C-alpha positions as CSV (number, residue, x, y, z in Angstrom):
1,G,77.6,37.2,33.2
2,T,77.2,37.4,29.4
3,L,74.3,36.5,27.9
4,T,74.3,35.7,24.1
5,I,70.7,36.2,22.1
6,S,70.8,34.8,18.7
7,L,68.1,35.4,16.4
8,D,68.0,32.7,13.3
9,S,65.8,30.7,11.0
10,L,65.5,26.9,11.7
11,G,68.0,25.2,10.2
12,G,70.4,28.0,9.3
13,S,74.2,27.3,9.7
14,S,74.8,30.5,11.5
15,P,73.0,33.3,13.5
16,N,71.4,36.0,11.3
17,R,71.7,38.6,14.5
18,T,73.7,38.0,17.7
19,T,73.7,40.3,20.6
20,T,75.4,40.1,23.8
21,V,74.1,41.4,27.4
22,T,75.7,42.0,30.3
23,I,73.8,40.3,33.6
24,A,75.0,41.5,36.7
25,D,75.5,38.9,39.8
26,G,72.2,38.7,41.7
27,A,70.0,40.7,39.3
28,S,66.5,40.5,39.6
29,P,64.0,39.5,36.6
30,E,63.3,43.1,36.3
31,N,66.9,43.9,36.0
32,V,67.2,41.2,33.5
33,R,64.4,42.8,31.5
34,D,65.5,46.1,31.4
35,A,69.1,44.9,30.2
36,I,67.8,42.7,27.4
37,N,65.2,45.7,26.4
38,N,68.2,48.4,26.2
39,A,70.3,46.1,24.1
40,G,67.9,46.1,21.1
41,A,68.3,42.6,20.5
42,G,65.4,42.2,18.4
43,V,63.9,40.5,21.5
44,A,61.2,42.2,23.6
45,A,61.3,40.9,27.5
46,V,58.4,41.4,30.2
47,V,58.4,39.9,33.6
48,I,54.7,38.5,34.5
49,N,54.3,38.2,38.3
50,G,52.0,34.6,38.1
51,T,51.1,32.2,40.5
52,A,54.5,30.7,40.2
53,G,56.2,33.6,41.2
54,K,58.0,36.1,38.6
55,Q,58.4,34.8,35.3
56,L,60.5,36.3,32.4
57,V,58.8,35.9,29.0
58,L,61.0,36.9,25.6
59,S,59.1,37.4,22.2
60,S,61.0,37.7,19.0
61,E,60.2,40.7,17.0
62,T,61.1,38.9,14.0
63,A,57.8,37.2,12.7
64,G,57.8,33.6,10.4
65,S,57.3,30.0,11.2
66,N,60.8,29.2,10.8
67,Q,62.4,32.0,13.3
68,F,63.8,31.3,16.5
69,V,65.6,32.8,19.6
70,K,68.4,30.9,21.0
71,L,70.1,32.1,24.5
72,S,73.5,31.1,25.6
73,G,76.3,31.9,28.3
74,I,74.5,32.0,31.2
75,A,73.1,28.6,32.8
76,G,70.2,30.3,34.2
77,L,69.2,32.0,31.1
78,A,69.6,29.2,28.3
79,Y,67.4,28.1,25.6
80,D,67.9,26.0,22.7
81,P,65.3,25.2,20.6
82,N,67.2,23.4,17.8
83,A,68.3,20.6,20.7
84,V,65.7,17.5,20.9
85,P,65.0,16.8,23.6
86,A,65.4,20.3,25.1
87,P,68.0,20.0,28.0
88,L,66.7,19.8,31.4
89,T,68.9,22.7,32.6
90,D,67.1,25.1,30.2
91,P,64.9,27.2,32.7
92,F,63.2,28.4,29.3
93,A,60.3,26.8,27.5
94,Q,58.6,27.5,24.3
95,T,55.1,29.0,24.9
96,Q,54.2,29.9,21.6
97,A,55.8,28.9,18.2
98,A,56.6,31.2,15.6
99,Q,54.1,31.2,13.1
100,G,53.6,31.5,9.3
101,A,50.8,32.9,7.1
102,T,48.1,30.5,5.7
103,F,45.4,32.1,3.5
104,K,43.7,30.9,0.4
105,L,44.0,33.1,-2.7
106,N,41.2,32.5,-5.2
107,G,40.0,29.5,-3.2
108,I,43.9,27.9,-3.5
109,A,45.6,27.6,-0.3
110,V,48.8,29.3,0.1
111,S,51.4,29.3,3.2
112,A,54.4,31.6,3.6
113,A,57.1,31.7,6.3
114,T,56.0,35.7,6.9
115,N,53.2,38.1,6.2
116,N,55.3,39.5,3.2
117,V,54.5,37.0,0.4
118,T,56.4,37.5,-2.6
119,T,55.6,34.0,-4.3
120,A,51.9,33.7,-4.6
121,I,51.4,35.9,-7.7
122,D,54.5,36.6,-10.0
123,G,55.3,40.3,-9.7
124,V,52.8,41.1,-6.7
125,T,54.0,41.3,-3.2
126,L,51.2,40.8,-0.8
127,N,51.3,42.5,2.6
128,L,48.8,40.4,5.4
129,L,48.0,43.1,7.6
130,K,44.7,41.4,9.4
131,G,43.4,38.2,10.5
132,P,40.1,37.1,11.7
133,E,38.8,38.1,15.1
134,A,37.1,35.7,17.2
135,P,34.5,34.5,17.0
136,A,35.2,34.8,13.3
137,V,37.3,31.9,12.1
138,S,38.1,33.8,8.4
139,L,38.5,37.0,7.1
140,S,37.6,37.6,3.3
141,T,38.9,40.5,1.1
142,S,39.5,41.5,-2.5
143,V,42.5,42.5,-4.3
144,T,42.5,43.9,-7.6
145,I,45.6,44.2,-10.0
146,S,45.1,46.4,-12.8
147,K,47.7,48.4,-15.3
148,D,48.7,51.5,-13.8
149,N,48.5,53.8,-17.0
150,A,48.2,56.8,-15.5
151,S,51.7,56.8,-13.9
152,L,53.3,56.1,-17.3
153,S,51.6,58.9,-18.7
154,T,52.5,61.5,-15.7
155,G,56.2,60.1,-16.1
156,L,56.2,60.9,-19.7
157,S,54.8,64.4,-19.4
158,A,57.4,65.1,-16.7
159,L,60.1,63.8,-19.0
160,V,58.8,66.3,-21.9
161,K,58.5,69.6,-19.2
162,A,62.0,68.8,-18.3
163,F,63.0,68.6,-21.9
164,N,61.0,71.8,-22.7
165,D,62.4,73.9,-19.7
166,F,65.8,73.1,-20.7
167,Q,65.0,74.4,-24.1
168,T,63.4,77.5,-22.8
169,T,66.3,78.4,-20.4
170,A,69.0,77.5,-22.9
171,N,67.4,79.5,-25.8
172,S,67.1,82.6,-23.4
173,L,70.9,82.3,-22.2
174,G,71.9,82.0,-25.7
175,S,69.8,84.4,-27.5
176,Y,70.4,88.0,-29.2
177,D,68.0,90.4,-29.7
178,A,69.0,92.4,-33.2
179,T,66.7,95.2,-32.3
180,T,67.8,96.2,-28.5
181,K,71.3,94.5,-29.3
182,K,71.4,92.9,-26.1
183,A,72.4,89.3,-25.8
184,G,71.8,86.4,-23.5
185,A,74.3,85.8,-20.5
186,L,76.0,82.8,-22.7
187,N,75.4,84.0,-25.9
188,G,78.2,82.3,-28.0
189,D,79.5,80.1,-25.1
190,S,80.7,77.1,-26.0
191,T,79.6,74.9,-23.2
192,L,76.0,76.2,-23.8
193,R,76.2,75.1,-27.2
194,T,77.8,71.5,-26.2
195,A,74.7,71.1,-23.5
196,Q,72.1,71.5,-26.5
197,A,74.0,69.2,-28.6
198,N,74.3,66.8,-25.9
199,V,70.3,66.8,-25.4
200,R,69.1,66.9,-28.7
201,A,71.7,63.8,-29.3
202,A,70.0,62.0,-26.5
203,L,66.6,62.8,-28.1
204,G,67.4,61.9,-31.5
205,T,69.4,58.8,-31.0
206,V,67.5,55.3,-30.5
207,P,68.9,53.8,-27.3
208,S,70.9,50.4,-27.8
209,E,68.2,48.7,-25.3
210,L,65.2,49.4,-28.0
211,A,67.5,48.2,-31.2
212,S,65.0,45.3,-31.8
213,A,62.0,47.0,-30.3
214,S,59.0,47.6,-32.2
215,L,58.5,51.1,-30.5
216,Q,62.0,52.9,-30.7
217,R,61.4,56.6,-31.0
218,L,59.2,59.0,-29.0
219,S,57.3,60.1,-32.2
220,D,55.9,56.5,-32.3
221,I,54.2,56.9,-28.9
222,G,53.1,60.4,-30.0
223,V,55.7,62.5,-28.7
224,T,57.1,65.2,-31.7
225,Q,59.4,68.1,-31.4
226,Q,58.1,71.3,-32.7
227,K,59.6,73.9,-34.9
228,D,60.6,75.8,-31.7
229,G,62.8,72.9,-30.5
230,K,60.1,72.0,-27.6
231,L,58.2,68.7,-27.5
232,L,54.3,68.2,-27.6
233,I,52.4,65.1,-26.6
234,D,49.8,63.8,-28.7
235,S,47.7,62.1,-26.0
236,S,45.5,60.1,-28.3
237,K,48.5,58.6,-30.0
238,L,50.2,58.0,-26.5
239,S,46.8,56.2,-25.2
240,A,46.4,54.2,-28.2
241,A,50.0,52.9,-27.7
242,I,49.6,52.4,-24.3
243,T,46.5,50.2,-24.8
244,S,48.2,48.1,-27.5
245,D,51.5,47.8,-26.0
246,L,52.0,48.7,-22.1
247,T,55.5,47.0,-21.7
248,G,56.9,48.5,-25.2
249,V,55.7,52.0,-24.3
250,A,57.1,51.4,-20.6
251,N,60.5,50.5,-21.9
252,L,61.0,53.3,-24.3
253,V,60.1,56.0,-21.9
254,A,62.5,54.3,-19.3
255,A,65.0,54.2,-22.1
256,Y,65.1,57.5,-23.2
257,G,64.8,58.7,-19.3
258,K,67.9,56.7,-19.1
259,S,69.5,58.7,-21.8
260,F,68.6,62.1,-20.9
261,K,69.8,61.2,-17.1
262,E,73.2,60.0,-19.0
263,A,73.1,63.6,-20.7
264,T,72.5,65.6,-17.9
265,D,74.6,63.8,-15.6
266,G,77.7,64.6,-17.9
267,L,76.7,68.2,-17.9
268,I,76.2,68.8,-13.9
269,G,77.7,66.0,-12.5
270,S,80.7,66.5,-10.2
271,S,83.2,65.9,-12.9
272,G,81.0,66.9,-15.6
273,L,80.9,69.7,-18.3
274,I,79.9,72.5,-16.2
275,A,81.7,71.7,-13.1
276,A,85.0,71.6,-15.4
277,R,83.8,74.7,-16.9
278,N,83.3,76.5,-13.5
279,E,87.0,75.1,-12.4
280,G,88.2,76.3,-15.7
281,L,86.8,80.1,-15.1
282,S,87.8,80.3,-11.4
283,A,91.3,79.0,-12.5
284,S,91.0,81.9,-14.9
285,I,89.9,84.5,-12.3
286,K,92.4,83.5,-9.9
287,S,95.3,84.0,-12.6
288,L,93.9,87.3,-13.8
289,G,93.7,88.4,-10.2
290,K,97.3,87.7,-9.6
291,Q,98.0,89.4,-12.9
292,S,96.3,92.5,-11.7
293,E,98.5,92.3,-8.5
294,V,101.9,92.3,-10.8
295,I,100.5,95.0,-12.7
296,S,99.1,97.2,-9.6
297,A,102.5,96.8,-8.0
298,R,104.4,97.6,-11.5
299,L,102.2,100.7,-11.6
300,T,103.1,101.5,-8.4
301,Q,106.9,101.4,-8.8
302,I,106.7,103.4,-12.3
303,E,104.5,106.1,-10.4
304,A,107.4,106.2,-7.5
305,R,110.0,106.5,-10.7
306,Y,108.1,109.0,-12.2
307,R,107.6,111.0,-8.8
308,R,111.4,111.1,-8.3
309,Q,112.0,112.2,-11.6
310,F,109.5,114.9,-11.6
311,T,110.8,116.1,-8.4
312,A,114.5,116.3,-9.6
313,L,113.0,118.4,-13.0
314,D,111.6,120.5,-10.6
315,T,114.5,120.9,-8.4
316,L,116.3,121.5,-11.6
317,M,113.8,124.0,-13.0
318,S,114.0,126.2,-9.5
319,G,117.8,126.4,-10.3
320,M,117.7,127.3,-13.4
321,T,115.3,129.7,-12.7
322,K,117.3,131.4,-9.9
323,T,120.3,131.2,-12.3
324,S,118.3,133.2,-14.7
325,T,117.2,135.6,-12.3
326,F,120.7,136.3,-11.1
327,L,122.1,136.6,-14.5
328,E,118.9,139.0,-15.3
329,Q,120.1,141.1,-12.5
330,Q,123.6,141.0,-13.6
331,L,123.3,142.2,-17.2
332,A,121.1,145.1,-16.0
333,N,124.0,146.3,-13.8
334,L,126.4,146.6,-16.5
335,P,127.2,149.9,-17.8
336,S,125.2,151.3,-21.0
337,Y,127.3,151.8,-24.1
338,N,126.1,154.9,-26.3
339,Q,127.9,154.6,-29.7
340,G,127.6,158.5,-30.6
341,S,129.7,159.5,-27.8
């Protein structure tokens, strides 16, 4: 028949996960084990050959004191943990109840349904990986929670580097050397000028989320723009700002990072300025190609017409030459006239 395996938490109104497994008539315990394991139901099945014969043991892959496994659909493979007392027809019996985590944090008892604890300390997740090993009954470890200033500085440095790299590339593409009279590939291009203007606007405009903040501009934390347009970080001022107001610095960097991302998405996104420019140039190239084909065809027609006209003119000139030769011969055969005779 069809065995239904349900995984849920106690008191749940509907299963979190349900899997059906087809069990053939007359299947051995090993056949049932293999069918369950191959179904990917979140339950591991093993066969133990005990003193009472072969027994099928199921273990849920989901931890937590409120978790359970329910089997239904086949009378010989049924189990309902919510039924109290358990039906006498259920051949399965619970040998190990699902357990949660219990531990002490700074001497205070804490319990959780799973080993992933998110409620003990606000904003901190504790992953409990190991318990005491016999004969020990307890296991102690120290957890140090501190501010990660280095990652914030690293993130700001990456933002500044990206801005400076953009400035270098944009200046090179739009440059003009008066000495060599050589221009960059995008000198005078409106798309490049717009891209530069958008990035400068992101740098010079205070993000809306910082309107009431004490730190509103990158210069407030030591990031200033140089004469060449690039940004420079004053490490001492940044360190002092982080020490005095870590949250404010983090919010400022995140806000400007978001502004720069929105500006660049408007340039390099699938519907951004550069994509639109490429599409326009591709359309222009295609149009010029069609015009070139039309002009080429027209030139071919003109060439053919000129060839016909030149052939006709050549034929006419050849006829006139023959006529001229004939007339010359006829005039030469005329009798001479002597006026004195």
